[in-house]
Every structure is written in structure tokens, then in C-alpha cells.
N, C-alpha and C positions, 0 to 999 in steps of 0.2 A: 504494500500500500504506500502511495506517495505521501511524503511528509510536507505539509505546507506551513509556512511561517510568515507572520507579519513582523516587520522590523521597522522601528522608528530611528532614523539616523539623527546625528547632532544637528544637521541643517534643516530638519523638519520634513524629511522625505519618508513617505510610507512605502515600503517595498514588499511585494508579494512574491515569494520565491517558491519554486517547486522543482523536484528532480525528475518529474515525468508528466506526461499529459493526463489530466484527470479533472474532476470537479472538486472544489472545496467550498465549504460554507463559511462566510464571514458575516457574523451577526445573524440576520435572518435572510440573507441573500446568497445565492449560489453564483460562484465565479468560475468560469471555464479557464483552466490552466493549459497553456500550450506546451509543446514538447520541451525537453531539457534545455535549460538556459534562459527560459522566459523570465522576464522581470517586469512587474507593473509598478509604476511609481505615481504617487499622488502627493502633491505639495500641500502642506497644511501647517499652521502655527504650532510650535512646540508646546505640548501640554502633557498633563499627567496621563498615565496608562494603567490599565489593568492587565496583568499577565496571567496566563493560565498554563504556564510551563512550556513544554516542547511542542505541543500540538498547534496552538494558535495564541495570538495576542489580541485582546479586545481593546480598541482605542476609544478613549473617552471623548476627546475633543473632535467634534464633527464640524463640517461647514457645508454650505450649499454646493461647493465644488466637489466635495467628496461623495455626496449622497447619490449622484448619478452613476458612480462606479461601484461602490461597495456599501453604501449606506441604506437605512440609517444604522450607525454603529452603536454597539452596546445594546442592541434591540433584544427583546426576549427571544429565546429559541422557539422553534416551531412547536415544541412540546409544552411550552408555557402558554397555554390557551387563554388563561385568565387575563393576561396583559396584551396579547397579540391582536385582539379584535379591534382595538382603537385605530381608526384611520389617521394617517399622518396629517391630513388636512383639517383635523379638529383635535386640539390638545388643550390641556389644562395648565394654567399658570397661577400658582398660589403665592401670595405675598403675606408674610407674617412679621409684624414688629415684635422684637424680643419682649419678654416679660420684664417685670420690675427688677432693677438691679439694686445692689447695696448702696450705691450713691444716689439713685432715684429716691430710695427710702430716706436718705439723709438730706435730700434737697440740695445736692451738689451738682455743679456743672460737670458732666462726665466726658462728653466728646469722644476722643480716641483713647482715653485711659481705659485699660483692660480690666473691667470690674465684673465679677460674677453676679448671678441672679440671687435674689432673696428667696425665702421659702414661698412667699406669695408669687414671685416670678416663676418658680418651678411649677407651682399649681396652675398658673396661667398658661405655661407651655404645654402642660399635660392636657388642659382643657382645649387648647388649640388643636392638639392631636386628635381628640375625640371628634372635633368638628370637621376634620378633613380625613377621617379614618376610612371613608369609602370613596375617596377621590384618588385616581391613579397618580403615583409619583415615580418617575424614572431616574431623575437626577435632582440633586440639591445643591444650591449655591448659598454660601453664607459669607459674612465679612470675616476678617481675621480676628475679630474680638470674641472672647469666650461667651459673653452673654447671648450673642446671636447663635453661636454654635450649640450652646446648651439648649436653647429654645428649639432648634431644629431636631437635635437628637432626642430630646424628651418627647417632642410631638410625635416623632416616628415610632416611639415605643407603643403608641396607642393605635397605630395603623393596622387594619384588619389583614393586610397582605403579609405582615410579619417579616418583611425583608429588613436586612440589617444595614443601616447607614454607616459607611466607612469613609473617613476623611482620607483623601489622597495626598500623598507627600511626594512632591516632584521638585524639591529644592536642589537636589544634586543626584548624581548617579547612585551613591550609597543609599540615600533615602528611597529611591525607586527600587533598588535591589532588596533592601531590608523589609519593605512593605509589600513585596510581591505575594500574590495569592496563587496557589498551585492547583486548586480544585475548581474545575469548571462548574460543578454543581453549586459550590459556595459562591462563585461569582454571579451566577444566575439568581441567587437569593440575596444579593447585596445591592445597595444603592450607592453610587459614587457621590461623594460630597466634595465640592470644589470650594476652596476658600480664597478670598481676595480682599486686600486692603481697600480696593477701589469701591467696595460696598460698605466700607466703614461709615460710622456716624460722622457728621460734620465736625471738623477739628475746631474746637472752641478757643484755641490760643491761650491767652493769659487768663481766661475765665476758668479753665479746667481746674477742678478741685475747690473752687470758691463756692460758698453758700449763696444760693440764688437770692434769698431775701436780703442778706447782708450786702450783696453786690448792688441790688436795687436801691438800698438805703444809701449807699456810698455814691453811686453814679447817677441815681435818679431812675425812677421806674420807666420813664419815657425812653431814655437812652438804652437801658437794658432790653426793653421791649423791641427797640429798633434792631439791636444786635441779634435778638432771638427770632424775630418774625419778618424782618425785611428780606427782600430777595437778593439785593446786591451790596449790602453793607455788612462787612465782616466785623466780628469782635477784634480787639487788639491782637495782632499777629495770628489771627485765625482765618477760617474759611467762611465765606458767605454761602447762602443756599445756592446761589448761581455757580460758585466754584465747586461745591459738592456735586451739583447736577452734571457739570462737565465731565467729571471722572466716572460717576455712577452710570449715567446714560450711555457714555461711550463704551463702558464695559458691557452693559446690557446688550447694546447693538452688536458689538464685535464677538461676544462669547455666548450669550444666552439665547438671543434671537435665532442664530443658526441652529441651535439644538431644537428649538420649537419648530422650526421649518423642517427639520429632519424627522419630526414625529414624537419627540420626547415630551413627557409631562413634567413640568418643572416646579419645584418649590424654592422660593427665595426667602431666607430668614435674615433680616437685616435690621435697620434702624429707622427712626422717625424721619430724618432728613434724607437719607439715601433712598428710602422707599417713596417719600414724597416726590423726589426727583424723577424716579422711574414712573410713578403714576402720572406726573406731569407729561411725560413723553407718551405714555399709553393712551391717556385721555385727551391729549392735545390741549392742556390747560395753559392759560396765560400766566405770566409772572405774578399778576395780581390775584388770580384764582388759586394758585398753588400755596400762597402764604396763608390762606384761610383754611387749608386742608388739615384736618386733625385725624391722626390714626391712633386708635386705642391699642394698648399693649396686649399682645396675646390673642388678638381677634383676626382670624384669617380673612383675606380678601381674595376673591376668585375672579379670574378672567378666562374666557375661552378665546383661543387663538385659532381663527378659521379664515381660510382664503386670504391670508396676509393681513387680517384685521384683528384688533384686540377688542373684545366685547366684555364689558364688565358685567358680572353676574352675581356679585355679592357686595354687601355693604361693610365698611370697616367697623361699624358699630352694631352689626347683626347679633341679636341675643341668642340665636339658636342655630343648629346645624342647617336648617332649611334656609336660613338667611345667607349662608355662604356656599351651600351646595346647590349650584345652578343646575337644575334638572334638564339638561339637554338630553336628547334621546340616548346618545351614546354613553354619557355618564350614568344615566339610569340603568342602562344595560350592564355596565361595569359593576354597579352596586348590586344588581340582581345576581350576577355571577358570584360575587362575594357571598351573598346570602346562600346560594345553592351549593357552593363548593367548600365554604369555610365554617358553616354552622352545623 
């Protein structure tokens, strides 16, 4: 039997190699391999990978240029019928603002300081998980901050599909080698988690660590409100919402939107300002409209991505699952399969 292998080179080239003419499966697609010496190359940005040992390597970072050849990548196998019925032209995008952090509790400006959740924040994350427990999730994106990562991980412990979220480490060759997974069955029951500082909270500069009330007393409520709620005025040595939006939206367009186009259902666990920035892009809000947008902690927000358009199907203040679970026909079918197969 021919041995096929996917290899990611340093320059970002994906090579498909084989020692004889045969077919091999990549994700959920079949690729025809030509006689000995054949090499297929696909260019793509260097990203994290899942490895399944000698037989094949599943690639996490997809793009629209890839999908016409071997995509969608990291798709469920043909045996995984629960996940494979969703058509690529209709997928779910879930946004969750992290639960309460220890500095939220102390009324301190947090920004990009890496502070964990409180017990209340843990409970909010678990409740968020209940609310999305019947919505398919194929990939997770979080910021580099622990409160967003905790929220995503805790939420997924409640998902009825019972797949395990695994943070991918692609910092260097050793990180990739040491975190390699050698079981294909384990990979199929895992969800890749991609972290990026570009999804971090707005950097509050010299306000970070200061008490919000004391800061308002010192500088005046109007000035602090301007720093916190204006679109283009940053706090001292910090980021404005406009600056935060530039990095967060660019990351969404370059990294997350191609995965949606390839048919992946995505969960993003991030922060008030980075998510407001993304919602501004999704809903085409003006700079004046976005500054009035408030997102509750731990309340999932759902969009359907269909035919290149984002359709909001849930409210950030929805009190129940029905408020965030947008019952499109295909999502209802997914939930019914969960009922049939997992209960």
C-alpha cells in the first residue's frame, strides 16, 4: 500500500508526496496521486498543524486557495456522520465575551494584563457552554489572555458533542514536535484552539491596574468616559477602539473568515472591545453605532455565515438558549442528530 504524507515546509508550502499511483484521502476529500515522483504543492501562510504520525498530517490553517485542491481541511471523516451533514455554504459563528475576571471584580482597568476568571466568571463560562451545547463547533479562536481561554475551555466542557478543545502550540519546531498527536481517532475527537494576541482586549496604557472610580475622581468622569467609550481617542499610551479594531478585524478577515468559507463552524472567545470591533465589521456599524454597543459577559452571540453574508441570529443579552440558538433548518437538524445519537 502506498504511503502518502502531507508536509509543511518552512516557507509555507504544503507538499503531497507518494511513492506510487493511488488515491489518498485528505480530510474528507479524495486526491488522485500520480505515479512515483509526483508532488503537489499548495502555498499557504505558516500556521499550526495537527499531526497524526506517519500516515497523514491534518492542516489547521485553511484558505480559499486551498479548498479547491484539498479542502476543507481538518473536516470530519466520512464516518463522523454527526458533523459531516452541514453544508459549507451555511456555518455557525459564535462570539463569547469572557466571564468576570478578578480585576473586573475589583473594578480595575484590566486591558492586556493577564488576569484569570473569578468563581462567578467560571459559572458564566459554564452557562455559556450550556447555551451553545447543541451548536456545531469545529475550531476555536481565543486571545492570548487566560480569561478568554478559560471561558472557551469551560464552555466546551458542556458541549453535547464531547470533543476535547486542544490549544495548538506553533511557537517553534520543538513546540510543534512536543505537542504532536499520534492517534487519528483522538484527532477526530478534538477541536483545535488557535490563540492570538490580535484578539486581545484593548490595551489601556497607563490606566491598567488603576481603580476605575479613583481614576474618574482624579481625571474627571467626562475624561475617563471619553477614554473608555470614544472611538478614536486612546487613554494615555494606550489603544483607542479604532486601533483595537484595526488589528482584530484584520485578523478576523485574514484567518477566521477563510475557515468559515471552507465550511468550519467557529467559536471566538475574546473581549468586550475586540468583539465589538468584529461585530462592527459583521454588522457594518458606524463608529458612532459601535460605541453604544454593550456585550454582556458570558452571553453567546450567534451569526450564520451563508453565501458570503453574516446574519445575526442571537442577541448579546439573550436570557435563554433559544435567544442564541438560531433555529435554521440545518442547525435544527444538527441538534436533532445530537438528540438521536447522544441521548
